[in-house]
Structure formats: structure tokens, C-alpha cells
C-alpha positions as CSV (number, residue, x, y, z in Angstrom):
1,D,16.1,24.4,163.0
2,K,15.8,27.2,160.4
3,E,15.2,26.2,156.7
4,P,18.1,27.4,154.5
5,S,17.3,30.2,152.0
6,A,17.7,29.9,148.3
7,T,21.2,31.5,148.4
8,D,22.6,29.3,151.3
9,I,24.6,26.1,150.4
10,N,22.5,23.3,151.8
11,Y,25.3,21.1,153.3
12,R,22.6,18.2,153.6
13,K,22.5,18.1,149.8
14,L,26.2,18.5,149.3
15,F,26.6,15.3,147.6
16,E,23.8,16.2,145.1
17,Y,26.0,18.9,143.6
18,N,28.2,17.9,140.8
19,L,31.5,17.8,142.7
20,G,33.2,15.8,140.0
21,Q,32.6,18.5,137.5
22,A,34.0,21.1,139.8
23,L,37.1,19.0,140.7
24,I,37.8,18.5,137.0
25,L,37.6,22.2,136.3
26,I,40.1,22.9,139.2
27,G,42.4,20.3,137.6
28,L,41.9,22.1,134.2
29,M,42.9,25.4,135.9
30,V,46.0,23.9,137.4
31,A,47.0,22.3,134.2
32,Y,46.4,25.7,132.4
33,A,48.6,27.6,134.8
34,L,51.4,24.9,134.3
35,C,51.1,25.1,130.6
36,L,51.1,28.8,130.0
37,R,54.9,29.2,129.9
38,P,56.0,26.1,127.9
39,I,53.3,26.1,125.3
40,G,52.3,29.8,125.2
41,F,49.1,31.7,126.0
42,L,47.0,31.0,122.8
43,P,47.2,27.1,122.9
44,A,46.9,27.0,126.7
45,T,43.9,29.2,126.7
46,I,42.3,27.5,123.7
47,G,42.8,24.2,125.4
48,F,41.4,25.4,128.7
49,V,38.3,26.9,127.2
50,V,37.6,23.9,125.0
51,G,38.2,21.5,127.9
52,G,36.1,23.5,130.3
53,S,33.3,23.8,127.8
54,F,33.3,20.0,127.3
55,V,33.2,19.4,131.0
56,L,30.3,21.7,131.5
57,G,28.4,19.9,128.8
58,E,29.0,21.6,125.5
59,R,29.2,19.1,122.6
60,N,29.3,21.4,119.5
61,W,33.0,21.0,118.7
62,L,33.0,23.8,116.0
63,A,31.4,26.3,118.3
64,M,33.8,25.3,121.2
65,I,36.9,25.6,119.0
66,L,35.8,28.8,117.2
67,S,34.8,30.5,120.3
68,A,38.0,29.5,122.2
69,V,40.2,30.7,119.4
70,I,38.4,34.1,119.1
71,V,38.3,34.7,122.9
72,A,41.9,33.6,123.4
73,Y,43.1,36.0,120.6
74,I,41.1,38.9,121.7
75,V,42.2,38.5,125.5
76,W,45.9,38.1,124.3
77,F,45.7,41.2,122.0
78,L,44.1,43.4,124.6
79,V,46.5,42.4,127.4
80,Q,49.5,42.7,125.0
81,I,48.5,46.1,123.4
82,T,46.3,48.0,125.9
83,L,48.0,46.8,129.2
84,G,51.5,46.3,127.7
85,I,52.0,43.0,129.4
86,Y,54.0,40.5,127.3
87,L,52.4,37.1,127.0
88,L,54.2,34.5,124.9
89,P,51.4,33.8,122.3
90,L,52.9,30.5,121.0
91,P,55.2,27.7,122.4
92,R,58.5,28.8,123.6
93,A,60.3,26.5,121.1
94,L,59.0,28.6,118.2
95,P,60.7,31.9,118.6
96,E,60.4,32.8,115.0
97,A,56.7,32.1,115.0
98,N,56.2,34.1,118.0
99,D,58.2,37.1,116.5
100,A,56.2,36.9,113.3
101,F,52.8,36.6,115.1
102,I,53.7,39.7,117.2
103,G,54.9,41.5,114.2
104,V,51.7,41.0,112.3
105,N,49.7,42.1,115.2
106,Q,51.8,45.2,115.5
107,M,51.0,46.0,111.9
108,V,47.3,45.6,112.5
109,V,47.6,47.9,115.5
110,D,49.5,50.5,113.4
111,T,47.1,50.4,110.7
112,V,44.1,50.8,113.0
113,Q,45.8,53.7,114.8
114,S,46.4,55.4,111.4
115,W,42.7,55.0,110.5
116,F,41.8,56.7,113.9
117,E,44.4,59.5,113.3
118,Q,42.9,60.2,109.9
119,T,39.3,60.4,111.2
120,E,40.1,62.7,114.2
121,P,38.3,66.1,113.8
122,A,40.5,69.0,113.2
123,T,41.2,71.0,116.5
124,E,41.9,74.3,114.5
125,G,40.0,77.3,115.9
126,A,39.2,75.4,119.1
127,S,39.0,77.4,122.2
128,Q,42.2,78.1,124.0
């Protein structure tokens, strides 16, 4: 019988792996998918990242919450702005808050775009 390599799953040691942790993470993924529409992308993603971090052993609540908020916002912003895919950022029950949040973000995008337009080098005299 050949000894398994380091990259193979050793089925004889299957119960030594932390299967409970994996099952909890799968449950968190299902809950995340079910919560995206009713509570919005940002709260669902923040909850998933914090919950997943906790399950994986992190106990610094400030670091978990701060990193979850930053990551969730950056992902939402990039998907919304660069890919043009609309993700409801906040709970569906708060349409005014969603509109205000998206409006503020659009102002940020417009401001950043105007900065880049001002710093673009002049193209006069460029080869034709």
C-alpha cells in the first residue's frame, strides 16, 4: 500500500480534520446567500466576514469588524462602479438610505474622475 503524499487527503485521518468548522462555514455561506437580498450587500457581507473570522479563530473584535466593513465597502464599490452591477447596499426596507448612500458614492466617483481629468497630460502636438 502506497503512503499518501503531502498533497493527498489522508482518508484514514478524516476525522482528525476540523469538519465542524467546515460545516459551520458552509452554513454561513448559505445564510449569506439568503440574506443578500433582504438585508443588502453591506450588512450581509460584514456579518459573513465577521462570522467566518470568528469561526476560523479570530477573537480581536475591533480588527474583525473594521476589516469586514472596509472589505465589504471596497468590494461593493468596485462591483457597482467598475462592473456596473447593481447590488443593493443596505436593507431593502430603507430605500431612501440606499438612494442617499449610492448618491454619496457617485459624488465620490465624480470627484475622483475630475481629479484624474485635471492631471491628464496635454495631448497637443502628439503624433497623428
